[in-house]
Structures are given as structure tokens and as C-alpha cells.
C-alpha positions in Angstrom: 0.0 0.0 0.0 1.3 3.3 -1.0 1.6 6.1 1.6 0.1 9.5 0.9 2.1 12.6 1.2 1.0 15.7 3.0 -0.2 17.4 -0.1 -2.5 14.5 -1.1 -3.9 14.3 2.4 -4.6 18.0 2.4 -6.3 17.8 -1.0 -8.5 14.9 0.1 -9.4 16.6 3.4 -10.4 19.8 1.5 -12.5 17.8 -0.9 -14.3 16.0 1.9 -14.9 19.2 3.8 -16.3 20.8 0.7 -18.7 17.9 0.2 -19.7 17.9 3.9 -20.4 21.7 3.8 -22.6 21.4 0.8 -24.6 18.5 2.0 -28.3 18.4 0.9 -29.5 18.6 4.5 -27.6 21.9 5.1 -28.7 23.3 1.8 -32.3 22.4 2.7 -32.0 24.0 6.1 -30.6 27.2 4.7 -33.3 27.3 2.1 -36.0 26.7 4.7 -34.6 29.5 6.9 -34.5 31.9 4.0 -38.1 31.0 2.9 -39.3 31.4 6.5 -37.8 34.8 6.8 -39.3 35.9 3.5 -42.7 34.6 4.5 -42.6 36.4 7.8 -41.9 39.7 6.1 -44.6 39.2 3.5 -47.2 38.3 6.2 -46.5 41.5 8.2 -49.9 43.1 8.9 -50.2 46.9 9.5 -52.7 47.6 12.2 -53.8 51.2 12.1 -54.2 53.4 15.1 -58.0 53.9 15.2 -59.9 56.7 16.9 -63.6 57.8 16.9 -65.0 61.2 17.6 -68.6 62.4 18.0 -70.1 65.8 18.4 -73.4 67.6 18.8 -74.5 71.1 18.0 -78.2 71.8 18.7 -80.0 69.0 16.9 -77.1 68.3 14.5 -74.7 65.5 15.1 -71.3 64.6 13.7 -69.1 61.4 13.6 -65.5 61.0 12.6 -63.5 57.7 12.5 -59.8 57.8 11.7 -57.5 54.9 10.9 -53.9 56.2 10.9 -51.3 54.2 9.0 -47.7 55.3 8.6 -48.3 57.2 5.3 -52.1 57.6 5.0 -55.2 58.3 7.1 -58.5 56.7 6.1 -61.9 56.7 7.7 -65.5 57.8 7.7 -67.1 61.1 8.3 -70.8 61.9 8.8 -72.7 65.2 9.2 -76.3 64.6 10.4 -78.0 68.0 10.0 -81.5 68.1 11.6 -84.3 68.0 8.9 -81.7 68.1 6.1 -79.9 65.5 4.0 -77.3 63.5 5.8 -73.7 63.8 4.4 -71.9 60.5 4.9 -68.8 59.3 3.3 -65.1 58.3 3.4 -62.0 60.3 4.1 -58.5 59.7 2.8 -55.6 62.0 3.5 -52.4 62.7 5.5 -51.5 63.7 9.0 -49.1 66.6 9.3 -48.2 67.0 12.9 -51.5 67.1 14.6 -53.5 68.3 11.6 -55.4 65.9 9.4 -55.9 67.1 5.8 -58.1 64.8 3.8 -60.4 64.4 0.8 -64.0 63.7 1.9 -66.0 61.7 -0.7 -69.7 61.7 0.2 -73.2 61.5 -1.1 -75.6 64.4 -0.5 -79.0 64.9 -2.2 -78.3 61.9 -4.4 -75.1 63.4 -5.8 -71.5 62.3 -5.2 -69.2 65.1 -4.2 -65.6 65.5 -3.1 -64.2 68.3 -0.8 -61.2 68.8 1.3 -61.6 68.7 5.1 -59.2 69.5 7.9 -59.3 68.4 11.6 -56.9 69.4 14.4 -56.4 66.2 16.4 -55.4 67.1 20.0 -55.7 65.2 23.3 -59.3 63.8 23.2 -60.7 66.2 20.6 -61.0 66.7 16.8 -61.8 70.2 15.8 -62.8 70.9 12.2 -60.9 73.7 10.4 -62.2 76.2 8.0 -60.7 78.4 5.3 -61.2 79.9 1.9 -61.9 77.3 -0.7 -61.7 77.0 -4.5 -62.7 74.3 -7.1 -59.8 72.3 -8.6 -60.2 69.2 -10.7 -63.8 68.7 -9.7 -63.4 69.1 -6.0 -63.4 71.9 -3.4 -60.0 72.4 -1.8 -58.5 74.9 0.6 -56.7 77.8 -1.1 -54.1 77.9 1.6 -54.1 75.0 4.1 -51.6 76.9 6.3 -54.2 79.6 6.9 -56.9 77.4 8.2 -58.8 78.5 11.3 -59.9 76.0 14.0 -61.3 78.6 16.4 -64.9 78.2 15.5 -64.9 74.7 14.0 -67.1 71.8 15.0 -65.5 70.2 18.1 -65.8 66.4 18.4 -65.0 64.4 21.5 -63.1 61.1 21.4 -65.4 58.2 22.1 -65.0 54.4 22.0 -65.4 53.2 18.4 -68.1 50.8 19.3 -70.5 53.6 20.4 -72.5 55.6 17.9 
């Protein structure tokens, strides 16, 4: 029997180590870990921060529900004016600091309309903002959102979302 020299032994050891490192079990385990990581990232569910607000002025009542995601705010808004048509619809907009600026899409008198709304969200209240408006691309928008006034706006109180 022929003796192996050190170079041959090193080469065989390297070959066996390479085969062992690339065994099907290890490859499968690595693939499974990678797949599990990808699946965990894909199944990530964004739960919005929800809040509901209600208000009353005489016989008129108001309801606002917000669902705040990292880059958008959605929800519903209702104006229930006594002995007049109810305005009820959806909002979609952005939160800049404590000010919500959103498009309000609603039905009133059988007609679909879109207008911009603003609410100052502080502590346990949502106060509607008012300002000069103009029509742009089929909807009413604030001329200068930075100049909105919240002093005389409808003031809604935070309530549990199950009540209404």
C-alpha cells in the first residue's frame, strides 16, 4: 500500500470538507430559513391606530372615525343635520403633525361630491378647520391650508369606536 504525502492528504481533506459543507441537509435547512424569513416579512400586517370622535350642535350630530397608517389616514365622516340631507362618506388624507388634511368623498342629495376637510387632532378632541376654498379638478379644496382656522370649528370628543 502506498503512503500518501501531506499534499495529497490536504487535498482529500479539503474535498471531503467541501462535500460535507454542501450536504443536501444543510442546503435544505438554509433554504427553509430563507423561505421562513421571506414569509414572515410578506405576512406582516399593518394595524392602524383607530380613533372615533362624536359631536353635537343643537339637533345636528357629527361622527369621525380615523385609521392612521404610517403614510395615509383613512376613515369615515358623517354630518347629520337636523331636517336636512345627511352627508356621509369616506376620508383619505395625511396627518401633518396634529393636523389631518383629507379628501372627503360623500353622497348628498343623491349626488357624489368631493371636498377637502381638515381636523386638528389634540388630546381627546378633533376640531374641524375652515378656510377659503376653491374648485380644482372637480373638488373643493382649501386655497391655503396653512391659513386654516380651527377657532370656530365643530368640536368632536373622542369616544370608543363601538359607540355611535
